C-alpha positions in Angstrom: -76.5 30.3 14.7 -73.9 32.0 12.5 -71.4 31.9 15.4 -72.2 28.2 16.0 -71.8 27.3 12.3 -68.5 29.2 12.2 -67.3 27.3 15.3 -68.2 23.9 13.8 -66.5 24.8 10.6 -63.3 25.7 12.4 -63.4 22.5 14.5 -63.8 20.4 11.3 -60.9 22.2 9.7 -58.6 21.6 12.7 -59.5 17.9 12.9 -58.7 17.6 9.2 -55.4 19.4 9.7 -54.4 17.1 12.5 -55.4 14.0 10.5 -53.3 15.3 7.7 -50.3 15.8 10.0 -50.8 12.3 11.4 -50.9 10.8 7.9 -47.7 12.6 6.9 -45.9 11.3 10.0 -47.0 7.8 9.2 -45.7 8.0 5.6 -42.4 9.3 6.9 -42.1 6.4 9.4 -42.9 3.9 6.6 -40.1 5.4 4.5 -37.7 5.3 7.3 -38.2 1.5 7.8 -37.6 0.9 4.1 -34.6 1.1 1.8 -32.8 3.9 3.6 -32.6 2.6 7.2 -29.5 0.6 6.7 -27.3 3.6 6.0 -24.9 3.9 8.9 -26.4 0.8 10.5 -23.0 -0.6 11.4 -21.4 2.7 12.5 -18.9 1.9 15.4 -18.8 -1.8 14.5 -15.2 -3.1 13.9 -14.9 -6.1 11.7 -12.0 -8.4 10.9 -12.1 -8.7 7.1 -10.2 -11.3 5.1 -9.3 -11.6 1.5 -6.8 -13.4 -0.7 -4.4 -11.3 -2.8 -3.9 -14.2 -5.3 -6.9 -13.7 -7.6 -6.7 -10.7 -10.0 -8.7 -8.7 -10.8 -10.8 -9.3 -7.7 -8.1 -9.1 -5.1 -4.4 -8.8 -5.9 -1.2 -7.0 -5.1 0.0 -4.0 -7.1 3.5 -4.0 -8.5 5.0 -2.8 -5.2 4.0 -6.2 -3.8 2.5 -4.8 -0.6 -0.6 -2.8 -1.7 -3.8 -4.8 -2.2 -6.2 -3.7 -4.9 -9.1 -5.1 -7.0 -12.8 -5.3 -7.5 -13.5 -6.9 -4.0 -11.5 -4.2 -2.2 -13.3 -1.4 -4.1 -16.6 -3.1 -3.4 -15.9 -3.3 0.4 -14.9 0.4 0.4 -18.3 1.3 -1.1 -20.1 -0.9 1.4 -18.1 0.7 4.2 -19.3 4.1 3.1 -22.9 3.0 3.2 -22.9 0.9 6.3 -20.3 2.7 8.4 -18.4 -0.2 9.8 -14.7 -0.1 10.5 -12.0 -2.6 9.7 -9.8 -4.0 12.5 -6.1 -3.6 12.2 -6.5 -0.9 9.6 -7.4 -3.1 6.6 -7.7 -6.6 5.1 -6.0 -9.7 6.4 -4.5 -11.5 3.4 -4.2 -15.3 3.2 -4.4 -18.2 0.7 -7.8 -19.6 0.0 -7.7 -22.8 2.1 -6.8 -21.0 5.4 -9.2 -18.2 4.4 -12.1 -20.5 4.3 -11.0 -22.3 7.5 -10.6 -18.9 9.3 -14.1 -17.7 8.4 -15.6 -21.1 9.3 -13.9 -21.0 12.7 -14.8 -17.4 13.4 -11.2 -16.1 13.3 -12.4 -13.7 10.6 -15.7 -11.8 10.7 -16.1 -11.2 7.0 -14.4 -12.4 3.8 -14.4 -10.5 0.5 -12.5 -12.7 -1.9 -14.7 -13.8 -4.8 -15.9 -16.6 -2.6 -18.7 -18.8 -3.8 -21.6 -19.8 -1.6 -21.5 -23.6 -2.0 -23.8 -25.9 -0.1 -20.9 -27.4 1.8 -19.8 -23.9 3.0 -23.2 -22.9 4.0 -23.1 -25.4 6.8 -20.4 -23.3 8.6 -20.6 -19.9 6.9 -23.3 -17.4 6.1 -23.4 -15.5 2.8 -24.7 -12.3 1.3 -26.7 -12.2 -1.9 -24.6 -12.7 -5.1 -22.7 -9.7 -6.5 -21.0 -11.4 -9.5 -22.0 -14.4 -11.6 -19.3 -16.8 -12.6 -18.6 -20.3 -14.2 -15.8 -22.9 -14.2 -13.7 -22.9 -17.4 -11.5 -25.4 -19.1 -8.0 -24.0 -19.7 -5.4 -25.5 -21.9 -2.1 -24.7 -23.7 -2.2 -22.2 -26.5 -1.3 -24.9 -29.0 -3.6 -27.6 -27.6 -6.3 -28.3 -30.2 -7.3 -31.7 -28.9 -9.1 -30.7 -25.7 -12.2 -28.6 -26.7 -14.4 -28.6 -23.6 -14.8 -29.7 -19.9 -16.6 -32.8 -21.2 -13.3 -34.0 -22.8 -11.7 -34.0 -19.4 -14.2 -36.5 -18.1 -12.8 -39.2 -20.4 -9.9 -39.9 -18.0 -7.3 -39.4 -20.8 -5.9 -36.1 -19.5 -4.1 -34.9 -16.4 -5.8 -31.9 -14.9 -4.3 -29.4 -12.5 -6.5 -28.1 -9.7 -6.0 -25.6 -6.8 -7.0 -27.1 -3.5 -9.5 -25.2 -1.5 -11.1 -23.3 -4.3 -14.5 -23.8 -5.9 -13.1 -25.2 -9.1 -11.5 -27.9 -7.0 -15.0 -28.9 -5.8 -16.2 -29.0 -9.4 -13.2 -31.2 -10.4 -13.5 -33.7 -7.5 -17.2 -34.1 -8.2 -17.1 -34.3 -12.0 -13.6 -35.5 -13.1 -11.8 -38.9 -12.5 -9.9 -38.6 -9.3 -6.8 -40.4 -10.7 -6.5 -37.6 -13.3 -6.3 -34.7 -10.8 -3.0 -33.1 -9.8 -3.4 -30.8 -6.8 -1.5 -27.5 -6.3 -1.5 -25.0 -3.5 -2.1 -22.1 -5.8 -3.7 -21.5 -9.2 -0.5 -19.8 -10.4 1.3 -23.2 -10.0 -1.6 -24.9 -11.8 -1.3 -22.5 -14.7 2.4 -23.0 -14.8 2.0 -26.8 -14.9 -0.2 -26.5 -18.0 2.2 -24.0 -19.6 5.2 -26.3 -19.1 3.3 -29.4 -20.2 3.3 -31.2 -16.9 -0.4 -31.5 -17.2 -2.9 -31.2 -20.0 -5.4 -28.7 -18.6 -6.6 -26.9 -15.5 -10.1 -25.8 -14.4 -10.7 -22.5 -12.8 -13.0 -19.5 -12.6 -13.3 -17.6 -15.9 -12.9 -14.0 -14.8 -9.5 -14.5 -13.2 -8.3 -16.6 -16.0 -9.5 -14.3 -18.7 -7.9 -11.4 -17.0 -4.6 -13.2 -16.7 -4.7 -14.1 -20.4 -5.7 -10.5 -21.4 -2.8 -9.0 -19.4 -0.3 -11.5 -20.7 0.4 -13.0 -17.3 -1.0 -16.4 -18.4 -0.1 -17.9 -21.8 -3.1 -20.3 -22.1 -6.5 -20.3 -23.6 -10.1 -21.0 -22.5 -12.0 -23.6 -24.5 -15.7 -24.7 -24.6 -18.6 -23.6 -22.4 -18.3 -22.9 -18.7 -19.9 -25.2 -16.1 -22.4 -23.5 -13.8 -20.9 -22.4 -10.5 -22.2 -20.7 -7.4 -21.8 -16.9 -7.8 -19.4 -14.7 -5.8 -20.7 -13.5 -2.5 -19.5 -11.9 0.8 -19.0 -14.4 3.6 -19.8 -14.0 7.3 -18.8 -16.0 10.3 -21.6 -17.6 12.3 -20.1 -15.7 15.3 -20.5 -12.3 13.8 -24.0 -13.1 12.6 -24.9 -14.2 16.1 -23.5 -10.9 17.5 -25.2 -8.7 14.9 -28.3 -10.7 13.7 -29.1 -8.1 10.9 -25.7 -7.8 9.4 -26.3 -10.0 6.4 -29.6 -8.2 5.6 -27.8 -4.8 6.0 -25.1 -5.9 3.6 -27.7 -7.2 1.2 -29.5 -3.9 1.2 -26.3 -2.0 0.5 -25.4 -4.4 -2.3 -28.8 -3.9 -3.8 -28.3 -0.1 -3.7 -24.9 -0.5 -5.4 -26.5 -2.7 -8.1 -29.5 -0.4 -8.6 -27.4 2.8 -8.9 -25.0 1.3 -11.4 -21.9 1.1 -9.0 -21.4 -2.7 -9.5 -21.4 -2.2 -13.3 -18.9 0.6 -12.9 -16.6 -1.6 -10.8 -17.0 -4.4 -13.3 -15.9 -2.1 -16.1 -13.0 -0.6 -14.2 -11.5 -3.8 -12.8 -12.6 -6.5 -15.2 -13.1 -4.6 -18.4 -16.6 -6.0 -19.1 
């Protein structure tokens, strides 16, 4: 009987040990399918990535005129470290905003990192990541202009307003301001210059880029009033690349969340934007 009891005890112990091992494996498997499984998920994938070097501090050229830098480029480098993708042709394809949006819509670019807002119109032809930077549309006037105090003042129809075609502020202007008051320019730099030289009374544009230009002395204007709500900055994906890699947006979102949770996005914000 003693031998039988010892044998039963040993069998129970072994069954418990096996069950414990099985439980441990299941927990490990569960962890693997969670937050960490996106690391290296795009290793070996080559993406054509576009940006626009006209919008400091998110994407702009250094003083040498050929080297791109900025928040968006640093962000993409961090995402590349996590996800493992490569960039075709060795780096970013730089272009102005109107052709940039057209190129991603038509699938000539796979991904765009250029402080691009996920508007409802764009969502028809482009897929977007989760937001990585909140932003609003500002009213910008001359340094000595004390008459215009807010975006609401521009709705009166009394003032000429410079707008850059193809950008998100342009969409705001065309939907909220009198059409006869709008003066279109191919770049925001020209819109700023038109205000500085008195050709127009104001311009509307994203606050971060404008504030950065004023802070660095490249723009001699001022921001007045409260910002209008605007879609936040996101990373854009062509429908073609999402069709080819159905999980690519989820993988980028997971990586963005990691960068947010570990404080990297705050560090980039402080480094490039000074906030």
